[in-house]
N, C-alpha and C positions, 0 to 999 in steps of 0.2 A: 429321257430323264426323268420325266416327272413320273409316268406312269410307274416303274418300277420301285420309285421312292413311296410311290400311295402304296402299292401293294406290301411295301415292307413296313410301313406305319400300320395299316391294317392289320397285319399279323403280328406285329409288337403290342399293338392294342388289344386283338383276341387274347394273347398270352397273358398281358397284364390282369385284361378281367379275370381270366379263369385261376390266375395266379392269387387274385385280390380275394374271391369267393372260396377258394380253398383256404387261404389264412385266417377267412371268416370264419368257416365251420370249425375249422381247428381251434380258435380260439373259445368260440362257444363249447366245444368239448373240453378244452381244459377248464373252462369256467364250471359247467356244470359238475367236473369231476371233485372240482374244490367246494363248490354248494353242497354237494351229496355227501361229502366227507364230514363237513363243517356241520351241517346239520343234523348229521346222524347222529353226533357225539351227544352224550345224556348231559352233561355239566354245559353244555352250551344251551340245551333246551332249558335246564334248569335256570340260569340265570336270566334268558328271554322271557320265559313265562311266570317262574313263579317267585322272582325278585319283585317283580311291580305289581303284581295281586298280592303280595303279603306286605310289603315296604307301605304303598300308598294310604293303606286302610291306620296302619300305624303313626304313620305322617298326617292325616286326615285327624286321628284323635288330637295328636298334640296342637293343629293346628286349630283345633274347634276349642281347645283347653287354652290358648293362646287369647283369641277371640274373645272367649266369653271374660276371661281376665280382662280384657281391654275393654268391652263393654259396660264390665261391671265398674272401670274404673271411674267411667263418665259420671255413675251415680254419685255424685260426693257427697260427703259425709265429714263435717268440722265438728271436732271437739273443741269447745271453749270450756275453760277454768274460771273461776271465780273465787272469791275468796269466805262467801257467806252466802248464806238464804237469799238475804234481803239485796245483796248486789247483784245475784241473780234473777230477782224477781223485776228490779229496775231495767237489767240491761233486755229481758225478753220485752218488755212492756216498750222500751225505746227502739229497739228493733221491729219492732211490730208496726210500730207509727212509721218507723223508714221505710218498712217495706210499702206503705201506702203512696208516701210521695216522693221516690225515687223516681229517677227517670223512666223510659218505658223502654230503652235498650237495655237497661240493667233488671227491670221487672219480666222482659219477654224472656230474657236468657233462663237455662235451667236452673233450679232455685236448688243448694244442698239442704241436706238435712243437717238441723244443729240440733248438736247433744251438749249440754249442759253439763258440767260437771263441777260438784263443790264439794269440799274436803265434810270428815267426820270429826276434825279436830281443828279448828280453826287457830289453834296456839302453834302448832307445828307445822303448817301448812304453808309452801313456800312457791308463788307461780313461776320465778324464775326457775327453782329446779325440776318442776315437773313439765315445764316446756323444753328445758335443755334435754331431759331425759325421755322425748319423746312421748308422753303419758298423756299429753294435751298438744293441741294442734296451736293453739291461740291460748295466754293467757291476758284476761280483762280486768286490771287493778280501778275499783272505782272508789273515788274518793267522796264519800257523802255527809261528813262531819263538818264541813267548815260552811257550807253550801249556805246562800241567802234566799230569801224568797225576792225574785226580780220581777214578779208580776206575771210569768209565762204560764201558760195554759200549759198543762202538760206534766210530765214526774218531773221529782224534785231535782234541781241543777247539779250538777257533780262534775268531778275534774276525773277524765277516763285517760288510763293509761295502757297502751298496747303492747303485748310481751308476745313477740314471734321468733320463730328459730332462725337464725339466718342462713344456715344451711339447706332450709326445708323448702320447697317450691310449695307444698301445700300450705304449709303455715304462713309464707305470704299471700297466697289467694285469701287463705281466711282472713287475714287483718285487712286485707283489701276488701272485702265481703263486708265485715262489721264497720271499717271505717266510711263506707260509702252510704250506708244506710245511717251512721249518725250524724254525718253531714247533711243529710235530706232533713231529718228529724229536727236538727237543731235549725235549718232554714227557715222550714215549716213555723217551728216555735216563734222565732225572731218575725215572721212576717204578720202573725197572729198578734203579737204585740202591740206592733204597728196598727194594724187595725182597731185593736182596742181602745189604743190611744188617741184613735181620729188623727193619725199622721199620714200622708202621702210617703211609703217608702216602697221602694222595689229594690232588691238585691242587685248590688251592681255588676256581679258578671255571675251568670248563669250559663252553664254547661249542661253537655248532654254527650252521649255516646251512641253512634249509629253501628250497628253489626251488619256488616256484610257478609252472608256468605259467599263462601270460597268455591272455585270448582269441587266436584263429587270426588272428595276424597277416597283415597284406596288405603287400604290395608296395610300397615307396616309391613305384615306377614308377607305380602305380594313381592318384596323385592327378593326375598330367598326362593321364590318358586323358580325362577329361571335357572337357576344354578342347581338346583336340585333335580327339575327334570334335563338340563344337559348333562349332570355328573351320572345320572342313571342311564342315560341313553349310551355314552362313553363305555359304562361297564360291561356292557353287550359286546363291544367290539374289543375288549382287551383279550378274554382268553383265545378268538379265533384268530387273533394277529399272532400271539405266541405259538399257539400249535399249528400254523402253517408257515411257520419260520423256523422258531427253534425246535420248534417239535420236531420237524422234519431233519433236523438235521440228528437229533436224538434218537430219532427210529433208524439215522443212517439210510434214509430215502434221498435226502437232497442230492447225493452226488449222482445217483441213478436218472434223478430229473434233471439236474445242471447238463447230464450229458447228451439229451435229447437235441436233434438239429433245429432246435428254436431258438430263438433271440429271449434271454432271461428277461426282457423288459416285458414281454407277452406272458411269460411264465409269472412276473409277478402281478401283471394286469389282472390276470385269472384270481390269484388270491386277494387282489384288491377288491374286487367286485364281490366275493363272497365276503370280504370284511364289511366291506359298505353296507350289503345288503343283510346281513346279521345286524349292524349299527341301526337302521334305519327300522327293521324289523323291531329291533328293543325300542326304537322312539315311538314307534305307532302303539307299542303295548304301553308304553307310559302314559304316551296322551289317553288313550283309553282308560286306562285305571286311573288314571288323575281326574279325569271327567267325571267316573262313576262314583269316585270318593267325594267330589268337591259336591255331587248331586246327594249323592245319598245322604251325605252329613248336612244339607241345606249351608253349603257353606258360598254358593255363587254370589248370593247377594254382598255378602262379607267381605268377601276376596274382590268382586269385581263390578261392585256397584249394582246399579239397578239391571243393566244389559246383561250381565251374567255370561254364562257361556253361549257361544254361538258356534254353528258351523264354519262359519267366515273366519272366526277367530280360530278354532282348532286346523282349518287347513293352512289357512298364514304359519300358522307355527309349525306345521308338519314343513310345510315348505325350509324354514329357519333351522329345522332339524335336519334337513336333507344337506343344505350346507354346512351345516358344523359337523355332519356325519363326514361328508365327503373330506373335510379339511382332516378333521381327527384319525380318520381310518388312514388316511396317508402318514402321517404321524406316527400312529403306532407302528406301521409297518417300517419305518423310517428307523423306528429304536429297535425294534424286536431283530432286523433282518441281521444287524452286528452282534447278535446274542448268540452264546454257544450250547445255552440251555434254559428251560425254564426257570431256572433260580435267578441268572443273569438278566434275564430279559425282565423278569419281576423286579429286577432291582434298578432298572433302567426306567419301569413305568411309577415308581413310587414319586420320584421329581416332579414326573409332568403332572401326574393326580395334583400334588402340592401347588405347582403353578397354575393348575386350572381351579383351584379354590380362592388361591389369591384374588384375581379377577372379581370373582363374585363377590369376597369382602369389599372390595374396592367400591363398587358400583351403588354400594349401601351408604357409601360415604355421599353427602349433599353436593350439589355441583357439577356432578358427573352427568353428563348427555352425550347422546348421541350424535357429535357434531365436531366440526373439522378433522383436528389429528386423529381423536378417538374412532373415528370411522376405519382406519386404517390399522389399531391397534389389534392383533389378533387374541379371540376368546373374550376379550372385551368388549370388541363391536357386536358379535354375536348375541352377549347377556344383556347389553344395551338394547337391542333391537328388537330381545324378545319382550325385556321390560315394557318398552314403549309401545309394543304390539299388545301386551296384558293393559295397558293402561289407557290404549288408542291416543297414543300422541305420537306417533312415527310422521317422521320426515321423509320425501322421498329421496331426495340427493344424498343424505347421510346413510339411509336405508339400501339403496343401491349400490354405495362406496364399499358400504360394510360387506355385502355380499358377494361384490366381484372383488374383491380383494381376500374374501375369504377362501374364494373357488380357487385365485391366484396361487395363495399361500398352498392349498393343498396340492394344485401341481406342481408346485416346485417341492414341497416336501415329496411327492412321489417319484420326481425325478431324482431326488437325491438318495432315496431309498434303492430307486434302479440300480444306481452307482454301486451300493453299497450291498446290495442283494447280488450285484452281478462281480463281485471281484473274486479274484481267483482263489483266495487265501479264504473266502467263505465256502466254495466249492467242496474243498477240502475239509472242510469242517474247521480250521485253525481260526484262530481270535481274528476278528474284524474291528479294523480300526477306525477311529472318527477321523484321523489325520489324513484318511485316505479320501475324503470328502473334498481336502483343501489343497492337496497336494499338486505341483504342478505336473503334468506328463515330463515322461523323458525324452519322447521324441516329437518331431513338429507334424501338424496334421495340416489339411487343406481347408477343411472347413468345421464349422462350430458343432460340437452335438445337441442333438435334439434335447437331451437332460438341461446342458448350461444353455439352453437356448429361453426353455419354459423358466428356468431359475432368473433367467435376467427379466425377463417378462414379470416374473411377479414382483421383482426388487424395483424394477422399474415405477409399477404403477402407484406402489403408497408414495414414494418418493416424489411422483409428479404429482399426485394428490395435495400432498401437504404444503411442497414448494407452492401450487398454483392458488392455494388458500393463503399463504404469508406474502405472496405480492399483493394479493388483494387489500390487504391492509394496509398497502403504501398508496395510500389516494395521497398523500400530501408529497408526496415525491414530485419534484419536477418533470415533464414529460421525458427531455433528455436523457436524466439519471434514469427512468422508469423504462424506457427503451434497451438502453445499454445493461440494465440489470435483465430484462425478460431474456435479451438476447444470449448472455452469460447463464441464466439458469437453463435454457433450452441448449444450449452447447454442454454442459457438464452433465445433464439427465441424458440426453438421448445419443450423444456421441462418447462421452465419457464412460459411461457404464460400457456401451459393447467394446470399447477399444480396452477397459481394465478385462472385460472376460476373454476378450482374444489374446491378450497378453497372458491372462492365467494360462490358458488352454494352449499356449504355443503356437497361434495360429496367425498367418500373416494376414497383414490387415489387407492385401491386394484381394488374394483370394477367398478372406473370410467374409470380405462385403462383395466380393465379386465386381471390382474396381478394373474392370478390364473395357478394350474398346470395343465398342458395338460396330455394326455395319452402318456404313455412311449413312443409309438413306434412314435409319432410325432417328438422326440428329434432329434433322427437319421436320420430321415427323414429330418428334414430341415437341418440338417447339412451336409447331403449327395445332398441335392439341392440347398446349397450355393456353395461348390465346383462346381457342374457343370451347374449352371446358368451364370457364368459371361462370358463364352467362347460366348454364343449364346446372349447375349447382345452385346458384342464386334463385333462380326459379325453384328448385326443390327444397329450400327452405320456406319460401314464400306460399310454397302449398301446405308444407306442415305446419306454419301459422294459422292458415286459413283452415286447417282441419282441426283448429283448435290445440294444437302440439306446440305450446310455448311453456317455456323453464326458465325466462328471465321477468322478473316483475317491475311494474313500472318506474320504481326508484333505481332500480338495475339500469335501466335504459336512459334513465336520466344522466348515471354516470358514465354511461357509455358515450352519449352526446358530448357531454364534459371532456370526454378523452379525444375524442376524435377533432374536438375545438381545439386540444392542448396540442395535439400533432401538427396544427397550423404554423404552429410558432418555432418545429423542430424541420433540419433540414430533408429533405425527400428522401435522400439516399440514404440517410438514417433509419426514417422507418422501412425502405423496401430492405435493407440490410438485416434489420432486427425484425422482421416479422413477415419478411418474404422471402430473401435469402437463407437466413442461418437457420428457421423450419424446415425449409425445403431441405435443405442438404441433411441437417442430423437428425430428422424423423424419417428419411429415406434411408439413412445407414443404417439405424436400427430396422424398421418395420421391414424392408425390401431387402436391406443387406444383411443383417446379424441375423436376424429372426427367419427371413427367407431360407438362408442357405441354411440354418439349421435344422428345419423342418421339411426342406424338400426330399433328402434323402429317405424318409421316415413317411410320407404322404404323399400321395399322386398328385399333380400340378394343381389341379383342380381345388384338393382340399388344402396345398398350402396356401393359394391366392386367398382362400375364405376366411381360413385363419388370422393372417394379418391383416386382411382389410377389417373384418369384426373387431380385432383389437385395435387397430387404428379409428374406426368410428367408435371406439367405446373412451378411448383416450379424447376424441376431441368433443365428448358431450361434457367433459369437466372444463369449466371456465375459470377464470378467476373471482372467487367469492361465488360461485351458483353452479348451476348446470343449464345447459341447454339441451334438451331431449329431442328439439327438432333437427338438430345437425347432426344425430347418429344416422339415419337413412342418407342423404346425400354423402357424409364423410366414408361411411362404407363403401356405397358404389363409388366414389374418389379412389377408394384403398383398393376396388376389386381393378378399376382401370389403371392403377398403377403398378397392381403384382400382374396384371396381363401384359402389360410393356414391358416388365421387369423378364418375364418369362420368355417374351417372343424375341428380346433384344438379346437374351442371355447377357445382361450387363446392366447395372446399378446405375451409369450415368445418365440414360436416356431419363428413367426415373426421376431422376434428380434434377435434370433438366424442366421435364414437366411440371414437377413442384412447385419450383422455382419459378416458372414463367405463371403457373395458374395464381399462386399467393401475389406475386408483383404485380401483375394484370388488375388486378381485384383491389389492391391497394391503390393504385393509381387513379382508378375510376373514384375509389373513395375520396383520393384527396383533392380531384378535380372536378369535384361536384359543383361548385361553383360555375368556374368557367365551364361548364358543359352546359348549367342551366343557360349563362348569358350567350351562349352560342343556340342555344334552342334545340340541343342533341338531346335525346333519351328523354326529356320530361321528365326530371327527377322527383316531381311533385309526387307522383302515383310510386305505386308500390312494386308493380311487376314490371320488367322491361320491355322496351318496344317488340312489337311483332320482327321486324326486320333486323333487328341484332339476334334476336333468337333464332332466324330462319339461315343469316351469314353462318351464324354459331354451329347450327347443324350442318353445312354444307362443309366447315371447316372442320368439323368432327369426323364425318365420311371421311373425306379423304386422308386424314391423318391417319385411322386405323388402317386404311388398305395399305397406306404407307409402309405402316410398321410389320403387317402381315408378309409383307412380300420381301420386309428387310432380314426375314430371318435368312439363317444360311439352309441352304439345301441339304448338307449332309447332317443337321441336328436333327434327332428324334425327339418329339415332345417327352416322352419318358426320360429321357435325361438332359430336358431343358433345365 
């Protein structure tokens, strides 16, 4: 029995391999055809090459003019009006004395130029009117008529009234400048009078001002550059997206293209690669044109400070633009695939461009940073990330979250575009409807589609990221309520979302999640594998931290210790239920259930296992209130193991059992640390586990793999697992 099956499996494997390479060559031919047609078009080349070359010098000249105006505004000039020549001479003399005795901070500050304005006709001159009409920044009324000799050494005593414009910041600064020097001169005169009278006198309250230099400030123009750069990049993909979808329909070639015996998703994928290529080439041209313009106009110091443009900065910006191009190209195809003509497609794109400009204006407002929920907002996250890169203030976790969420949004948009592009109404040239994206199918299916799988993944990531951040703010919540809240959030996200998608697609829960009875041998194998896996995962975490991969700072570690201490006051069954059973069941229902079933018909078993494992690992990097990059490798390897168990057993139940036992056994060890130390088991003072534990784990792990390997039904072929 074994040999015939082995021959059959090898035959099927060879057929699958040849089919895969044939499909790859076919896809390459489709992509080359789309690229050739797109790059052959003259309008595309003009958009790609001419616009950056012509536009950025004009923008550079405008930016330089604004930068010059900004630098000129730093050279202040105060226009001070007085009522007569005599008052002007008195004020100049007092201010000169005040400059000598003002505090060191005011003396070291840049000194403005003082322009003294005196009237030609003193009888008709009114200081209040001049200041109100902005003819002068400040009016100084000096009363010298009723002054008496006080014995002070210096100018004649006088009563001074400052008249400033209430709505002018420059007038306020001028009044502060004059008042500060009048006070300094007055204090000096009092001290001189006291010394002349041979009396010990010290001014009771002496003040000074210390100027602290802030971090190197960037130009305000720098906030506009990310928006300009991204919009210029997007313009390169607009025309190809329209031409490859609505243009095909106007040329009456779409019906012929749809008649090919090729899945429509692959046809759209070739067009997507062409649009992404043109968009990235446009982004590269924009980066080059921007760099040359900034260098030629000598604006790198003005915009970016002393560091200026570097190859590292340009490379990082290009990677950000790549993520944005992948997302925006999918959105463009999503909009243009449902249009019947160029005009209709252009009408769809106008609201999109307006929506793209709005986030660029939002990030100019104070208080907007790449942190928390903003890292999951489309367009806003990439604009904020670009701004932080230019300002050299980027943070790792929000940056990773922004890139990953943007990539997932792009996958979801491409999946939705495939549904619109593959609509029968589109293929015969009639109106595509957005309602078709959200309409439930009329017939029931056994498994979810790959489109809905990617959309669900893109939906789940930002929801989980934001929910994890909100949960981290509940430090004051009691441990019991916190565990209940954590379990509820996990259930709603990882189980509620796939169940909602299954209902929308009319897919049965049992078939959609593969809740079928496995071979009996897989159950004890998964149970043993759950007990024997956690020591290896724990050691991988310790090795990652030894290698310097550490994402939790000491303050967060203290919070974790407090959290573990709080768990001791909670019943153990609740800890196991909220952190062991619920995550094990719900996460498996999504990753190895819904997502695995949606991908397995479009990818080979190895590809399906790897995709779900990487997604599983990335989700476990995000912690409540922080990131733990050291969890990426162990969680991804754990995801590969869970995917392999799911594939070999052809059922989700062994994966759930393995995950639940793994989580629960690790929690029991953490909860029983004090008891194990009393029994001298494990020596928990050390970081790594005892070698005897690792040896027993390795033996149990090997036995479990053999049991699961032989539990697979002999009649089942790997290609159909």
